[in-house]
C-alpha positions, 0 to 999 in steps of 0.5 A: 667786381663790386657791381658783379657781386651786387648783381649776384646778390640781387639775383639771389634775392629775386630767385628767393622771391620766385621760389616763395611765389611758387612754393607758397600755393603748394604749401597751402594745399598741404597745410590743412593735412599738416594742421589736422593732427595739431587740431585733434589735440589742440581743438581751436582751429581758428587759432591754429589755422590763423597762426599757420596763415600768419606764417604764410604772410611772413614768408610773402612779405619780402615780395616788394609789390603789394598787389602781388602780395595780396593776390598771393594771399588770396590764392593761398587762402583759397587753396587752403580752403580747397584742401581743408574741404577735401579733408571733410570729404573723408566724412562723405559717408556721414552726409546725405548729399554733396550740397553741404560740401559745396556750400562749405567750400564757397564759404570757407574759400571766402573766409580763408581768403579774407583772413589772409588779406586781413593778416597781410594788410597791417604789414603794409603799415609796418611789418611788426604789425603782423601779430595784430593781423593774426589777432584780427584773423583769429577773431574773424575765424572764431566769429565765422565758426560761431555763427555759421556752424 
């Protein structure tokens, strides 16, 4: 009886991990649309976006395989940037060509994937170091905004 209860608990934990793996990329696609109004009133995108990515990292921490967490973090970062670039397409009529959109997509995909991994890496040492990863992500994102824009 005890083994059956332990097995059910283990299956529930595994189901939660599968759910995280499936839902995280979908939420990454939706996140920029949810963050956009926040950034309108709180115009610090590097801070808001990295906090959101820190939340994503927090939810992928229960996945035991570090390599799978890294792959999921990169996937979330790239999907986040694709969705964010779609938001910028709303300003398409102000642009003369699509080349800035493609360049932006490439650069931000790299930025968001990189910052997701940087937020995740300190948690390999200790999960309590997540705020350090977020701070490093904010610094990198701020530097990107400062030098690229």
